[in-house]
C-alpha positions as CSV (number, residue, x, y, z in Angstrom):
1,M,36.0,-17.9,-39.0
2,Y,33.3,-18.8,-36.6
3,R,35.6,-18.6,-33.7
4,R,36.5,-14.9,-34.6
5,K,32.8,-14.1,-35.0
6,A,32.1,-15.6,-31.6
7,Q,35.1,-13.5,-30.0
8,K,33.5,-10.4,-31.5
9,L,30.2,-11.1,-30.4
10,L,31.3,-11.9,-26.9
11,I,33.4,-8.8,-26.6
12,C,30.6,-6.6,-27.9
13,L,28.2,-8.2,-25.3
14,C,30.6,-7.7,-22.6
15,F,31.0,-4.0,-23.5
16,S,27.3,-3.6,-23.8
17,L,26.7,-5.0,-20.3
18,L,29.4,-2.9,-18.5
19,P,27.4,0.4,-18.1
20,G,24.8,-1.8,-16.1
21,C,27.3,-2.9,-13.6
22,N,27.6,0.6,-12.0
23,L,23.9,0.8,-11.6
24,P,22.9,0.1,-7.9
25,F,21.2,-3.3,-7.5
26,W,18.6,-2.1,-4.8
27,P,16.6,0.8,-5.7
28,A,16.6,3.8,-3.5
29,P,14.1,3.8,-0.7
30,P,11.6,6.7,-0.6
31,L,12.3,9.2,2.3
32,T,8.7,9.9,3.7
33,I,7.7,13.0,6.0
34,A,6.1,10.5,8.4
35,A,9.4,8.5,8.7
36,A,11.7,11.5,9.0
37,R,9.5,13.0,11.8
38,Q,9.4,9.7,13.7
39,T,13.3,9.4,13.5
40,L,13.5,13.0,14.8
41,D,11.2,12.4,17.6
42,R,12.7,9.0,18.6
43,W,16.6,9.9,18.4
44,N,16.6,11.8,21.6
45,P,13.2,12.0,23.2
46,Q,14.3,13.7,26.4
47,Y,15.5,16.7,24.6
48,C,13.9,16.8,21.1
49,K,10.2,16.9,20.1
50,V,8.9,17.8,16.5
51,V,6.5,20.6,17.0
52,E,6.1,21.3,13.1
53,F,7.8,19.6,10.1
54,Y,8.2,22.2,7.1
55,G,8.9,19.5,4.4
56,F,12.0,18.6,2.4
57,S,14.4,20.4,0.0
58,Q,16.6,18.6,-2.2
59,P,19.9,20.1,-2.4
60,P,22.2,19.8,-5.6
61,A,23.7,16.4,-4.3
62,D,21.6,13.3,-5.2
63,G,20.9,11.2,-2.3
64,S,20.7,14.1,0.0
65,R,17.6,15.8,1.7
66,E,17.2,18.8,4.0
67,S,14.3,19.8,5.9
68,Y,13.5,22.6,8.4
69,V,11.9,21.5,11.6
70,L,10.7,23.3,14.8
71,L,11.8,21.4,17.7
72,A,11.0,21.9,21.4
73,N,12.4,20.5,24.5
74,P,9.6,18.6,26.1
75,R,11.4,18.9,29.7
76,E,11.4,22.5,29.4
77,R,7.7,23.9,28.8
78,A,8.8,27.4,29.2
79,A,11.6,27.4,26.5
80,K,10.7,28.6,23.1
81,P,10.9,25.9,20.1
82,V,13.9,26.5,17.8
83,I,14.1,25.9,14.0
84,F,16.6,23.3,13.1
85,V,17.9,22.1,9.5
86,A,17.8,18.4,9.6
87,Q,20.2,16.6,6.8
88,F,19.4,13.3,5.6
89,K,21.5,11.1,3.4
90,L,21.1,8.1,1.2
91,L,24.0,5.6,2.0
92,T,24.8,2.3,0.4
93,R,25.5,-0.4,2.8
94,P,28.0,-3.3,2.2
95,D,25.3,-5.7,0.8
96,G,24.4,-3.2,-1.7
97,S,21.1,-2.0,-0.2
98,R,20.5,1.6,0.3
99,E,18.9,3.3,3.3
100,W,18.4,7.0,4.6
101,F,20.2,8.2,7.6
102,L,19.7,11.3,9.8
103,T,23.3,12.8,9.7
104,S,23.0,16.3,11.1
105,L,20.5,18.4,13.1
106,M,21.9,22.2,13.2
107,N,20.4,25.8,14.1
108,H,21.7,29.2,13.8
109,S,19.8,30.7,16.9
110,A,22.9,32.1,18.1
111,G,23.6,34.1,14.9
112,L,24.8,33.0,11.2
113,T,28.2,32.5,12.1
114,R,27.7,30.2,15.0
115,R,26.1,26.7,14.2
116,Q,24.8,24.8,17.1
117,G,23.5,21.3,17.2
118,W,24.7,17.7,16.1
119,D,26.7,17.3,13.0
120,N,28.1,13.8,13.6
121,L,24.8,11.6,13.6
122,L,24.3,8.6,12.0
123,I,20.7,7.3,12.7
124,P,18.9,5.2,10.3
125,V,15.4,6.5,9.2
126,Q,12.9,4.0,10.1
127,E,9.0,4.6,9.9
128,K,7.6,2.5,12.6
129,P,3.9,2.1,13.4
130,L,3.1,4.5,16.5
131,T,1.7,2.8,19.6
132,G,-0.7,4.2,22.1
133,T,2.3,4.7,24.5
134,E,4.3,7.2,22.3
């Protein structure tokens, strides 16, 4: 009798813990404007410099952010800055930790049917303290 109650209790306990197994162990880190801006400035500094960061929008997919940024080429002073859409994705590493990555940087300056930019990026977003040399 006690054995049967213990088995039922164990089964109930296991079923009550199952939903918690799917929850991520590590909480999602915040994606700050400073970290996103520094990542954009550092990924290709010869070509890309952030002139203005307009902020984030959250697409319907969770773990994804988009932002509009005005980028200029620091080597071509006469060139006009261009508006790009930067996409950031929250990815889970094999150890269970979660991290934001810059995954795409696109613009439509050649028309709405032609996308130009980079759509195969995987650059970790890191907020690093700025030094006097940057």
